[in-house]
N, C-alpha and C positions, 0 to 999 in steps of 0.2 A: 339619221334626220328628223325632226321634228312635220309630224302630217298635217294637212290641212285639217282632218277630223277631230287631232288632239287639239291644234288650235282652236279650233270651235268651241271644245268642249268647256277649255279652261273660259275662255271669252264667260261663256254662259254660267258659269261658276259664279266669275266677279262680277257678274251685271245681277247675279241676284243675291251677292253678298253685298255688292251695293245699294240693293233695295232693302234690303231686309235693316242697314245701318242706316238709313234713307229714313225707315218708319220709326227704328228704335229716335231717332234726334228729331224728328217733325211730331211725333204723334205720343211721346213718353210721359206719363203723368207727371208732374210738378209737384216738387215738394211745397207745401204751403207753410209760410210763417206763422207767424200772430204778431202783425205791424201792431208795437206798441207805441205810446211816446215814454219819456221816462218816466211820467208821474203816475203812468198805468202798470210801469215794468215791474214796481215792490208786490211781492207776494201777499195777496189776501186768501187767509186760511177758507174763507167761504168758497173761494171759485175754484180750490184747487178739487182734482178727485180722492175721494176717499182714499184710505187707508189701504192699500194691498194686502191678499196673502202672500205674495209670490213675493222675492226680492225683484226691485225696479229702479231709474233713473227716470226722472220727469225735471225734461227742462221745457216748462210753457214758452219762452221766447222762441223756440226753434221746434216747436209742436214735438219732442221726444217723448217718448213713453213706452220704456222698454226693458224688458227682461235684465236682471244682470245673473249671469252664470258664475261658477268658479271653472275648472279644468282646462283645455289647452284651445290651439287654437279655431277647431272644430265647433268649438261654442257662438264665435261669431255667424255662424250659419244663422238665417234664418230671422234678421233681424234686434240677437242677443248683442247684449253687451259682457266682457269680461272681466270678470274681476281679478286682476294681475296679482300675484304677491300675497294671497289674502293673510300670509304670517306678517306684512308687513302692516297690516291694519284694516278698520272697518269704522261705520258709523258709532257701535255702541262701544268697542273698545280703545278706540284711539288711534291714533300712527297714520301712519299714510295710505291712504284706503284710495287702493289706486285700481282702475279702468280704462280700458280700451275698448275702441267700436272701431268699426270700416267706414271710412269717408265716401268712396265708391265702390260699389262690389258689382262688375260685370255682371247681367244674368242673361237668359235666353229669352228674358221678358221684361219692357220695361217694369211690371208691376212688381215683380221678384225683384228687379234692380235696386227698387224703392227702397222696398219693403228688406233688406240687405245693406242699405246706405245709412245708416241710422245718426249715424253722424256728419250727414254728408253738410250743413248748415252751421257748422261749428264754429265756422271761421267769424258770421254773423256776432258770437257773443261778445258783449263786452264787461268791462272793470264793474263791479257791484250786482252785476245778476244774479238772479238767484238758480240756486238747483236743487232740485229734491231727491232724496232716496227713501223711497219706503225698504226698510232693513228688518226683517225678523216680525212684522206685524206692528213698527215704529215708523213714524217719519221723521225724518232728520234736514234742515235746511242748509245750505251751502250758501254762501257769496263768494263771486269769482273774484278774486284778487290778483291776478296775475296771469298774463297769457304773453306766449312767448312759443318761438318755434325753436327745435333742433334736430340734430342729425341723426339719421334713423339707429346706430349703436349709443346714443346717450341714455346708457342703462342707468343713472345715476337720477333719472327721473323718479324710480320705485322705490330708493332707497327708503329705509327704515326712518322715520321722523319722531322726535319727541312729544310732537306738539301733534294735535288730531287734526287733519287737513284732508282734502280729497286731490288727485292727481288724476286729471281725464284727459287720456288722447288719444289721438286718430291720425293716420297720413295725410299728405298733403293731396291733392287734386293730381300733381304730379306722379305719384305713387310713393309703395314702402320703400322705396332705393330712394326716393329724393327728400324724406325728411319727415316729420313730427307736427301737428298742431299740440299743444300743452295748455290745458288750465288747471289752473291752483287754484281752489276754490275753501274757505275756511267754516269750520262748524258755527 
């Protein structure tokens, strides 16, 4: 039989947990999106940051400027973008340049959650939007040509391509078991 003391301890744990979740919900920093009209959305070279020495994904419309790293899923920590299937392509050699990042990653502090949730606003992208990639000290500009959703097991989005393109994807807000938002862009 459960004692009153045990019930009190469980109640206190739930109360503290509820207060923490309320704090995260009410006081979490918000992603800032660059509000632009259609005429302002065009990429202007003089307004872009200078080419980085590190490989980076830059999406001005949704305020993304994140490092691109090869490796495994651990690459996604600390706000990085994962270069998946490097053998299938990159901006310099062509093919399907496949990138993935976290849409939302729960963390112990709001700032850490924001940092890890680099592609949170990917659903705000529209056809024709620009995506910049700094790759081996050169800048490449992509134009969004296709936006769609797939199931989590849709590995065909990472297949090789004879034409140079970028495939950028992230989970839906419902999580990795729900599906993926996919953006294709041409060089």
